[in-house]
N, C-alpha and C positions, 0 to 999 in steps of 0.2 A: 803881180798879186795872183796868186793861186787860189782857184776853186776847189772843193772836194769836191768827185765825182760820184753820185752814189747810184748801186748797183741798182738796174731795172728789174720795177716791182715781176718775177715769174709766177705767173699762174698752175696752181697747183695740177698736175697730169693724173686725171682718176686712172687708173690704173683697171681696163678689164678685166670682171669676175671669170676666173678658170672655168671651164669646160660650163659656157653657161648652158647647152644641150639638158647635161647633167643636173643644172641648178631646177630650170627649169618644168623637167619630168616629175623631175624629186614635191615640188610646189605642186605642181600640174593632180598626182596622185593621191599628195597628202589632206588640199582641200574638196579634190573628189569622196576622200574616205569618211571626211566627218560630215557633209552633204548628204551621206545616202546613211551612215551607220544609225538614224535615229530609227530606218525604215525596219533597219537588218534585225535589227537588237529586237524590238517587236515582236519581230516574225518566229528570231530563234529561240526565245521566252514566251513564246506563248505559250505554252503547258501552264507556268506558273501563272500568267498575267489571265487566264479564265479562271483561276482556281482562286484569288484573290480581289479579281474587278469584275467575274461576272463575266467573261470574254466569250463570247462562240465564234464558231466559223460565217457566218455573215458576218458578224463586227470586228471581225478580225480585219477580213476584206474591203470594210467602209473606212478602216482608220487607213487602211496601206494602199488604198487605193486615193483618199484624201491628198495624201504626200505626191502622189500622181500626178491628181488634179490641176493641184495648184501649179508645182511643176511648169503645167503644159498651160496653163492661166495666163504663165509669171513670162512664160521661155522668152519672147516676142522682146515686149516692156523689157527685161532684165539683158537682154544685148543692147539696147541703147544708154541702159544704166552703166551698166561695164564699160560701153563709151567713154564715158562721160565722168566714172569715178576714177578711173587706170587702176592698176594694181595693186600702189599703196593705201587704197582706200577700201577700192571693194573686196579684196582678198581679205581685208581685217571683218570684212560687213559680213562675208559670207560663212565667214570662221563660226565670225559670233553669232550669228543666228542659227548653227546647230550646236553653240553650246548652250541653245537659251531652250532648247528641243529638250536636249538632251538633264541638262538640270532641270525642266519643267517635270520631263515625266519620272525624275527620279522623286522629285519633293514635291507637287504637285497634281498627283492623280491620286485624284480617291475614288474613281471611279472610271469605266472606258470610256464614257464620251472625250474623258480629256486628251485620251490620245489624240484626238483628230486636233487639236488644237493644236498640241506640241506638235503632230506632225507637218502641221501647217508652216509651220517656223522654218522647218527641213527642209519640206516643200520650197521652202523659197530662197534656202540656203543652193538646193542642187541647182534650180534655174539660175542665179547668177555664176554656180561656181564655175558651167559648162562656157560660154563665152570668155569667162577671163580664163583659163585653164587652157581652152583649144587657140584661142589670141596670142600664148602664150607661147605655144609649143609652134606655131606657123614664126613665131617672131624669132624666136633662138635656138632651136634647132633645127641643124643642117637637113636637105631634106633626105641625104644617102640615109639617115636612122628613124626619121620622120614616124614612117610606120610602125617600126621599135616601138617609139617613144608613146604614140597613139593607143599601141596594147598595156604598154605597161601604166598610163595614166588607167586608162579603163581594166585592168587588171585590180586599181582602186574597192573597186565593185565588189569583188568575188572574194575581197581582201576582208571587206567591210561583213562579209557573209562570213567566213572564216573566225571573225571575232565574236561574231557573233554565236556561232555554230561552241565554243571553245570557254566560252562566256557561262554556257551549261552547266555543265558537272563542274567548271573551277571557279566561277561566284555565287552563279543562281540554286545550283542545292546547297549552298554551305553557306554565302552573306545573302544572300535572297538576292532580287531580281532590282528593289530600288537602291541600293549599293552598287551593285552591276553598272546601273547608269549611270549613278554616281561616281564613278573612280572612272567612265569613258568623260562622262562632262572636265575631271579636273584636269586628266591628259590635254585638254582640249584647249581649256582656259592655261596651260603652260605652253601651248602649239605656239595662241598669238606670239609672245613676245619676238620666238625663234623666226617664227615668216616676216617679220618685221626689219631682222637682220636681213632676213637673207632676199627680200627681197629684190628687185633691180627696182632702182631711181626711173629710170625711165615709162614710158604709158605706153606699148607694142601695140596696141588695141590702136589709138588715137592716131598712130601715124600710120598703124597700115590701111586703116577707115580711110584715108582720101577719096579720092573720085571715088570708088568703086562701091564704096557702102553711100555714094548719093544717086549712085548709076540703076536704073530699075533692072532685075536678070536679064538675061536673056532671053526670047522668048525658046532658042532651041535646047534650054537645060533646065527644061522648068517640065517638064516631064518628066526625067530620070529625075530629078530630086521628088516628084511626086510620088514615082513608083518606088523609089527608096525610102520616104516617109512609109507611105503600105507596108514596105516588104517590118518596116523599124514597129510599127505600130502593131503587126503580129507577133514579130519576135519578140519585143519587150514584154506584147501582152503570155504568152505560155510562158518565157521569163522569169516573170516576176513572181506570178503563182506558181515554180516551182522556189522561191527565192521564201515565196511566204508562207506557204503550206506542206514544205516537207518534212520538220520535225512532225507538227504534228498528225501529218497522215503517215510519217515511219512509226511513231506509238502504235495506230492501230495494227500497221502491218504485225506488228510483233517485237518492235525496238523495243528498250527501256527509256523514258526522259535521255538517261546520259547519251545512252549510246543513240539517240539521235544527233543530240544533238556533235555527238562526234563523227557521226555518216554527216551533216552539214558541212562541218569543218572538212572533212576529206573532199566533199564533192566539189569545197570552197577554193581547195588547192589546183583541185581539177583544171578550173577556170582562171584562178592565176597564171597558173603555166599556158595555158592554152592561148590569152592574146598576147605577150609578148613574143611567143616563140612563130604564130601565125604573121606578126607584124616583123619579127627576123625576114621569114619566109619572100615576106614581100617587099620586102629591102633588095632583097635580090635578087626580086624578078620571077618568084617559084608564088604563082595564086594573085594576090594581088587585084584583086574584081570581084566584084558582086557576085560574078559565080560562085568565088570561096566561098561567100556568105550563103548562099545556096546551100554550096553542098553541107557546109556546119548545122546551118538552122533542118535538114531530114536528117541529117545524124543524130540530132537532140530529139527528134522525131521517134527515133527506133527508143530512145533511152526512154522516153516519156512514158512509149508502150511498153519496156521491160519493167515501173514504175508499174504501172496500171496493172498485172498478173498478181500483184499476192504475194509472192512468195518475196520472203526475206532478201538472199540472196539478190535474185532480178533485180528489185528495188532499191537494193544497196548500188548495183551495175549500173541502172538503169542513172540514177542520181549523178552519177559522178559523171557517164555520158552528158547526160543535161544539160548539166552545170559549166562540164569544160566545152561540150564544142556548142548543143545548143545555147551554150549561154554564152559562147567566148568569140562573136563575131562583130561585136559592134566595138568594136576598138579598128577596125580592119576598115566598116564598116565610113567610121570617122572618117578615116586615112584616105579610101577612096574620094568620099564627097571634096575632100579639102583638094586632092589633086585635081579633081574632075572641074568641079568648078572654081579654081581661082582664076583671078584676084579676087573672086564672088566666098570667101568662104565662110564668113561672119553671118551675111544673107543665107546661105545654105544652109548652112548649119541649125540657123533658125525652122527653117522647114521641116526639117527631116529629123531634128529632137522635138519636136511636135508629136511629129507619131511616133515615136518612143517614145511619150511621155501620156498619149494619148493609148495607146496600145498597154502601157502601166497603169492608169488609172482600173482601165475599163477590165483587166483579165483579171485581178485580184475580187473586184464588187464582184462580179458577173460569176468567175469560182467558189464562191466565197457561198455563193446559192447553190452554184453542182456541188459541188461537200456536203454540203447540209441536206439538201432537199434526195439527193442520190447516193449512191455507193463511192469511195474512191477511185472505186476499178472503170466507172463511167467518166470520173471528173478528171483522170490522166488521160484517158481516150479522148474524150474531146479535147484536152492541150495536142496530143501529140496532130491531131486532123488541123487543130489551128497552126503549129508550126510547121505542117505537112502546106497549109497557102500561103506563109511567112517563106517558104522555098520554091514556088510557083510565082509569086511577086519579086523575089530577087532574080530569078531569072529573067522578067521581063525587065527589069532595073540594070542588069548584064546586055541587054541585045542596043536599050540605049543607051549605055555604056558606051559601047561598040561603037555606036554610032557618032557620037558625038569624037571619040577618036581618028575615029575615017574623016571626020570634017576637018 
């Protein structure tokens, strides 16, 4: 009597995604753009918002500072939340918060005070985005390309300022600032299903957390992280002033509204190019330390002095340098922290990002007052002094970094 032998069931084999490092970098960059686009659109469209909402330089500073303050307050808990949610739930949540911010500004902002509400949503998106995207890069990008990947991810920030600058002549002066935000919100809404298709189904943050996530940071690592946090706070403080006030102060320096927006766009291109180029150099053993961060902040300080001169050409050249070098260091700083603190990258990033957010909060808030009470020359000069202080703090962090390497 014969028996029919059935073939054994074969489990389908999942083919790993091709070029996972490129996919991870693209996801990290796109989510970062969504998180920061609302605040930089507010800065880029400040002239139009002032006319319609009664906004002034101090109120612009309050609105922008709210974004960074919420990011600072939620930075540490967002890291834990990112671990629990994983990529498949965390990334859509972060992008959804960015969508709410853009749509809210577009349709529910009868007064400038509403900007505080909507930029709070964007700040929450920003706080959640960084641990998700950094964990994704560390998990899926090869070490030999990691600095470049961090540079591309952080290039998303000047990409948002470029978008804000170009939106002035293209949209704000034609269809109005409301529809500029509405168009951005529609693009973000279209991005969510695309992200769900390409997001990896694993949870890199959970898998990477493991033992290191439950252990306290080594005592020898903490001085370096705190010095880097101080440098990041000072560097972010002056950098976010550049992002928030370049357009409004350019008008006072003699630029038209469209010309000021185009200047913001051109300066943003410098920032976009600087971050991945510095990352490529670091991956090849050129620079790649907090000393390089110090050099870039120092160059940014000189650019700010050019903006303080009051001459249109010097203002434009200074803005390009301040964006390209004075604001192009943060991708490299992320890389240095991840390399030095590994396998404590997630906890270390929480400390250093707190410094970045504190600087981003206080910078626009305080400089909004400075620019309203004093001349633009004084405001940009003070920003240059802050950048120089960031240079000194970065050199301190470099000495501690060298000591850790030697150990």
